[in-house]
One Martini backbone bead per residue (centre of mass of N, CA, C, O) as a GRO file, in nm:
protein
  270
    1MET     BB    1   0.324  -1.047  -1.389
    2SER     BB    2   0.061  -1.138  -1.245
    3ASP     BB    3   0.085  -1.433  -1.337
    4PHE     BB    4   0.347  -1.495  -1.189
    5PHE     BB    5   0.240  -1.435  -0.897
    6ARG     BB    6   0.009  -1.637  -0.903
    7ALA     BB    7   0.187  -1.891  -0.944
    8LEU     BB    8   0.362  -1.850  -0.691
    9GLY     BB    9   0.126  -1.853  -0.490
   10LYS     BB   10   0.032  -2.144  -0.551
   11GLN     BB   11   0.289  -2.281  -0.454
   12ILE     BB   12   0.275  -2.188  -0.165
   13LYS     BB   13  -0.001  -2.307  -0.102
   14LEU     BB   14   0.067  -2.601  -0.162
   15LEU     BB   15   0.302  -2.631   0.039
   16ARG     BB   16   0.143  -2.554   0.291
   17GLU     BB   17  -0.079  -2.772   0.273
   18ARG     BB   18   0.119  -3.013   0.271
   19ALA     BB   19   0.228  -2.915   0.571
   20GLY     BB   20  -0.031  -2.837   0.748
   21MET     BB   21  -0.061  -2.514   0.709
   22THR     BB   22  -0.151  -2.212   0.789
   23GLN     BB   23  -0.147  -1.881   0.726
   24LYS     BB   24  -0.092  -1.797   1.015
   25GLU     BB   25   0.152  -1.984   1.072
   26LEU     BB   26   0.332  -1.887   0.843
   27GLY     BB   27   0.334  -1.588   0.929
   28HIS     BB   28   0.464  -1.628   1.207
   29HIS     BB   29   0.742  -1.748   1.091
   30VAL     BB   30   0.787  -1.491   0.862
   31GLY     BB   31   0.643  -1.199   0.946
   32TYR     BB   32   0.339  -1.226   0.868
   33THR     BB   33   0.032  -1.186   0.798
   34GLU     BB   34  -0.245  -1.352   0.708
   35ALA     BB   35  -0.332  -1.155   0.487
   36MET     BB   36  -0.061  -1.147   0.336
   37ILE     BB   37  -0.046  -1.441   0.260
   38GLY     BB   38  -0.308  -1.434   0.098
   39SER     BB   39  -0.207  -1.219  -0.111
   40VAL     BB   40   0.029  -1.384  -0.218
   41GLU     BB   41  -0.140  -1.641  -0.308
   42ARG     BB   42  -0.313  -1.444  -0.510
   43GLY     BB   43  -0.109  -1.222  -0.641
   44LYS     BB   44  -0.132  -0.922  -0.486
   45ARG     BB   45   0.160  -0.977  -0.367
   46THR     BB   46   0.496  -0.945  -0.319
   47PRO     BB   47   0.740  -1.163  -0.274
   48GLN     BB   48   0.997  -1.167  -0.071
   49PRO     BB   49   1.303  -1.296  -0.040
   50GLU     BB   50   1.267  -1.373   0.262
   51LEU     BB   51   1.008  -1.538   0.219
   52LEU     BB   52   1.114  -1.748   0.019
   53ASP     BB   53   1.335  -1.859   0.199
   54ALA     BB   54   1.166  -1.931   0.455
   55ALA     BB   55   0.949  -2.107   0.309
   56ASP     BB   56   1.141  -2.310   0.178
   57LYS     BB   57   1.245  -2.426   0.451
   58LEU     BB   58   0.971  -2.472   0.606
   59LEU     BB   59   0.836  -2.643   0.338
   60ASN     BB   60   1.037  -2.815   0.185
   61ALA     BB   61   1.110  -2.701  -0.139
   62GLY     BB   62   1.414  -2.735  -0.253
   63GLY     BB   63   1.426  -2.428  -0.404
   64LEU     BB   64   1.169  -2.343  -0.555
   65LEU     BB   65   1.146  -2.046  -0.429
   66SER     BB   66   1.430  -1.921  -0.421
   67ILE     BB   67   1.479  -1.925  -0.736
   68ALA     BB   68   1.256  -1.671  -0.778
   69LYS     BB   69   1.400  -1.404  -0.697
   70ASP     BB   70   1.508  -1.283  -0.963
   71ASP     BB   71   1.225  -1.275  -1.104
   72VAL     BB   72   1.101  -1.077  -0.907
   73GLN     BB   73   1.300  -0.838  -0.945
   74ARG     BB   74   1.239  -0.803  -1.248
   75ALA     BB   75   0.935  -0.754  -1.224
   76LYS     BB   76   0.956  -0.497  -1.048
   77ALA     BB   77   1.125  -0.326  -1.248
   78LYS     BB   78   0.912  -0.336  -1.473
   79ALA     BB   79   0.679  -0.201  -1.317
   80ARG     BB   80   0.814   0.083  -1.266
   81VAL     BB   81   0.812   0.163  -1.585
   82ARG     BB   82   0.478   0.167  -1.588
   83HIS     BB   83   0.474   0.432  -1.497
   84PRO     BB   84   0.431   0.736  -1.513
   85ALA     BB   85   0.666   0.968  -1.568
   86TRP     BB   86   0.587   1.164  -1.323
   87PHE     BB   87   0.618   0.904  -1.102
   88ARG     BB   88   0.899   0.745  -1.109
   89ASP     BB   89   1.074   0.885  -0.898
   90PHE     BB   90   0.895   0.817  -0.653
   91ALA     BB   91   0.884   0.510  -0.689
   92GLY     BB   92   1.188   0.471  -0.631
   93LEU     BB   93   1.182   0.580  -0.341
   94GLU     BB   94   0.961   0.396  -0.224
   95ALA     BB   95   1.119   0.119  -0.260
   96GLU     BB   96   1.349   0.249  -0.032
   97ALA     BB   97   1.191   0.301   0.213
   98VAL     BB   98   1.190   0.370   0.580
   99GLU     BB   99   0.980   0.616   0.543
  100LEU     BB  100   0.611   0.692   0.554
  101HIS     BB  101   0.396   0.981   0.505
  102GLU     BB  102   0.033   1.042   0.465
  103TYR     BB  103  -0.190   1.279   0.319
  104SER     BB  104  -0.550   1.238   0.254
  105SER     BB  105  -0.840   1.410   0.071
  106LEU     BB  106  -0.959   1.223  -0.191
  107VAL     BB  107  -0.805   0.936  -0.163
  108ILE     BB  108  -0.690   0.644  -0.145
  109PRO     BB  109  -0.402   0.533  -0.095
  110GLY     BB  110  -0.220   0.340  -0.304
  111LEU     BB  111  -0.103   0.138  -0.081
  112LEU     BB  112  -0.430   0.079   0.015
  113GLN     BB  113  -0.538  -0.044  -0.235
  114THR     BB  114  -0.729  -0.225  -0.408
  115GLU     BB  115  -0.766  -0.366  -0.707
  116GLU     BB  116  -1.060  -0.275  -0.754
  117HIS     BB  117  -1.020   0.026  -0.685
  118ALA     BB  118  -0.797   0.090  -0.887
  119ARG     BB  119  -0.955   0.014  -1.139
  120ALA     BB  120  -1.183   0.223  -1.098
  121LEU     BB  121  -1.004   0.477  -1.117
  122TYR     BB  122  -0.884   0.425  -1.401
  123GLY     BB  123  -1.171   0.400  -1.543
  124MET     BB  124  -1.241   0.728  -1.467
  125ARG     BB  125  -1.052   0.861  -1.636
  126GLN     BB  126  -0.956   1.188  -1.772
  127PRO     BB  127  -0.906   1.064  -2.021
  128LEU     BB  128  -0.954   0.770  -2.138
  129LEU     BB  129  -0.842   0.455  -2.086
  130SER     BB  130  -0.728   0.178  -2.180
  131GLU     BB  131  -0.739  -0.143  -2.091
  132GLU     BB  132  -0.433  -0.194  -2.105
  133VAL     BB  133  -0.345   0.046  -1.926
  134ILE     BB  134  -0.506  -0.025  -1.678
  135GLU     BB  135  -0.361  -0.297  -1.621
  136ILE     BB  136  -0.075  -0.173  -1.595
  137ARG     BB  137  -0.141   0.020  -1.359
  138VAL     BB  138  -0.248  -0.184  -1.158
  139ALA     BB  139   0.008  -0.368  -1.144
  140ALA     BB  140   0.195  -0.135  -1.046
  141ARG     BB  141   0.040  -0.069  -0.784
  142MET     BB  142   0.063  -0.348  -0.655
  143ALA     BB  143   0.375  -0.362  -0.658
  144ARG     BB  144   0.425  -0.128  -0.458
  145GLN     BB  145   0.310  -0.293  -0.197
  146GLU     BB  146   0.566  -0.455  -0.112
  147VAL     BB  147   0.672  -0.253   0.109
  148LEU     BB  148   0.464  -0.375   0.328
  149THR     BB  149   0.624  -0.678   0.338
  150ARG     BB  150   0.881  -0.589   0.431
  151TRP     BB  151   1.184  -0.710   0.603
  152PRO     BB  152   1.211  -0.477   0.774
  153ARG     BB  153   0.983  -0.250   0.851
  154ALA     BB  154   0.876   0.025   0.776
  155ILE     BB  155   0.758   0.349   0.842
  156PHE     BB  156   0.395   0.389   0.870
  157SER     BB  157   0.163   0.661   0.776
  158TRP     BB  158  -0.190   0.768   0.788
  159VAL     BB  159  -0.401   1.046   0.683
  160ILE     BB  160  -0.761   1.045   0.655
  161ASP     BB  161  -1.026   1.173   0.534
  162GLU     BB  162  -1.348   1.104   0.599
  163SER     BB  163  -1.467   1.173   0.318
  164VAL     BB  164  -1.330   0.937   0.165
  165LEU     BB  165  -1.503   0.707   0.312
  166HIS     BB  166  -1.788   0.819   0.174
  167ARG     BB  167  -1.667   0.741  -0.113
  168PRO     BB  168  -1.810   0.505  -0.354
  169LEU     BB  169  -1.588   0.402  -0.544
  170GLY     BB  170  -1.713   0.165  -0.777
  171GLY     BB  171  -1.904   0.099  -0.555
  172TRP     BB  172  -2.012  -0.086  -0.284
  173ASP     BB  173  -1.841  -0.339  -0.318
  174VAL     BB  174  -1.571  -0.204  -0.346
  175HIS     BB  175  -1.587  -0.024  -0.089
  176THR     BB  176  -1.613  -0.251   0.113
  177GLY     BB  177  -1.342  -0.382   0.054
  178GLN     BB  178  -1.175  -0.132   0.125
  179LEU     BB  179  -1.258  -0.097   0.420
  180ARG     BB  180  -1.161  -0.376   0.513
  181HIS     BB  181  -0.864  -0.320   0.443
  182LEU     BB  182  -0.825  -0.086   0.639
  183LEU     BB  183  -0.860  -0.251   0.892
  184THR     BB  184  -0.621  -0.435   0.848
  185VAL     BB  185  -0.418  -0.210   0.853
  186GLY     BB  186  -0.499  -0.080   1.138
  187ARG     BB  187  -0.416  -0.373   1.284
  188ALA     BB  188  -0.134  -0.364   1.200
  189ARG     BB  189   0.189  -0.400   1.254
  190GLY     BB  190   0.353  -0.090   1.181
  191MET     BB  191   0.071   0.053   1.107
  192THR     BB  192  -0.069   0.386   1.070
  193LEU     BB  193  -0.417   0.481   1.110
  194GLN     BB  194  -0.588   0.792   1.038
  195VAL     BB  195  -0.876   0.997   1.111
  196MET     BB  196  -1.020   1.290   0.983
  197PRO     BB  197  -1.263   1.464   1.101
  198LEU     BB  198  -1.530   1.665   1.008
  199GLU     BB  199  -1.577   1.836   1.300
  200ARG     BB  200  -1.351   2.015   1.267
  201PHE     BB  201  -1.257   2.367   1.310
  202GLU     BB  202  -0.973   2.268   1.229
  203HIS     BB  203  -0.730   2.261   0.934
  204PRO     BB  204  -0.393   2.193   0.816
  205GLY     BB  205  -0.485   2.038   0.514
  206LEU     BB  206  -0.599   2.256   0.284
  207GLY     BB  207  -0.355   2.236   0.068
  208GLY     BB  208  -0.339   1.927   0.059
  209PRO     BB  209  -0.185   1.660  -0.040
  210PHE     BB  210   0.089   1.456   0.112
  211THR     BB  211   0.439   1.345   0.125
  212LEU     BB  212   0.666   1.165   0.338
  213ILE     BB  213   1.011   1.066   0.255
  214THR     BB  214   1.264   0.804   0.346
  215PRO     BB  215   1.537   0.712   0.222
  216LYS     BB  216   1.796   0.517   0.237
  217GLY     BB  217   2.051   0.734   0.356
  218ARG     BB  218   1.845   0.983   0.349
  219ALA     BB  219   1.668   1.245   0.329
  220GLN     BB  220   1.388   1.397   0.366
  221ASN     BB  221   1.094   1.415   0.164
  222GLY     BB  222   0.870   1.568  -0.056
  223TYR     BB  223   0.522   1.521  -0.189
  224VAL     BB  224   0.341   1.625  -0.484
  225GLU     BB  225   0.006   1.605  -0.651
  226ALA     BB  226  -0.155   1.717  -0.972
  227GLN     BB  227  -0.286   1.678  -1.267
  228GLN     BB  228  -0.048   1.492  -1.372
  229SER     BB  229   0.151   1.616  -1.156
  230SER     BB  230   0.478   1.682  -0.998
  231ARG     BB  231   0.663   1.719  -0.670
  232LEU     BB  232   0.990   1.718  -0.551
  233ILE     BB  233   1.100   1.782  -0.211
  234THR     BB  234   1.436   1.893  -0.086
  235ASP     BB  235   1.392   2.126   0.076
  236GLN     BB  236   1.432   2.141   0.418
  237GLU     BB  237   1.235   2.371   0.495
  238GLU     BB  238   0.989   2.255   0.356
  239VAL     BB  239   0.995   1.979   0.493
  240ARG     BB  240   0.965   2.086   0.780
  241ILE     BB  241   0.682   2.211   0.741
  242MET     BB  242   0.541   1.949   0.653
  243SER     BB  243   0.605   1.792   0.912
  244ALA     BB  244   0.454   1.982   1.107
  245ARG     BB  245   0.175   1.954   0.970
  246TYR     BB  246   0.152   1.646   1.014
  247GLY     BB  247   0.158   1.658   1.317
  248THR     BB  248  -0.107   1.820   1.345
  249LEU     BB  249  -0.287   1.615   1.208
  250ARG     BB  250  -0.241   1.384   1.407
  251ALA     BB  251  -0.345   1.542   1.660
  252GLN     BB  252  -0.648   1.595   1.524
  253ALA     BB  253  -0.688   1.315   1.492
  254HIS     BB  254  -0.763   1.022   1.537
  255THR     BB  255  -0.680   0.763   1.674
  256PRO     BB  256  -0.605   0.457   1.570
  257GLN     BB  257  -0.835   0.323   1.732
  258GLU     BB  258  -1.064   0.531   1.668
  259SER     BB  259  -1.047   0.496   1.347
  260LEU     BB  260  -1.210   0.224   1.329
  261SER     BB  261  -1.509   0.309   1.396
  262PRO     BB  262  -1.607   0.451   1.128
  263ILE     BB  263  -1.556   0.200   0.952
  264GLU     BB  264  -1.735   0.002   1.102
  265LYS     BB  265  -1.996   0.166   1.072
  266MET     BB  266  -2.016   0.161   0.764
  267LEU     BB  267  -2.026  -0.150   0.740
  268GLY     BB  268  -2.285  -0.183   0.914
  269GLU     BB  269  -2.469  -0.008   0.715
  270ARG     BB  270  -2.427  -0.235   0.473
   0.00000   0.00000   0.00000
């Protein structure tokens, strides 16, 4: 699957350069950021059908890109079944989400991880995973991130404990790349990233990480996972309490603009 997306990304890059267009210019016309166009061209993000159609017309590809839409959809479906069994139900909901809010206190949220960071995390799993399984899991995690490039964009927000940002999982090179990616996300239109500072005297999220997700046409659900097990919460009273807790977390965290400062400071120190 990753080879297919890399090949498709190279085609988009070739057509873009032939048209004398920069990544920023192409992104402006199709509703993507420059960074997202770059990720698509490198095969790191899944090109959405709308992007393929728009780019095909804009770059005079003559149907070369549009014809790949069905193959992209099949590749995405195949990636979803490569998730661990305990995660597949949530992965299905995530793929059709119109709203997603996540509080993370241990690791960078999966939707925000770079490929190198994700590979490092899977590589340190206990018991150890085989190299083949690691590559399958990394590819599946990267495929999940296509929801971030879909247009119209769903509503996304994340609250991340500052302690997570200080943990250089995978080594400093991997961590530096991950922090830079978080800055890109934090500056992107339609995505809200907040950092929960260490010096707070009160903390409403000590019960652990959780996610609030709203699939299209359905009620909001809650989701928690730990130790390779998970629980999807559909009871609306429980979901209401989680939503209120998340609201308090957002109120006590740095604002989105303020949240960029500690990340920039960490990068400056490296």
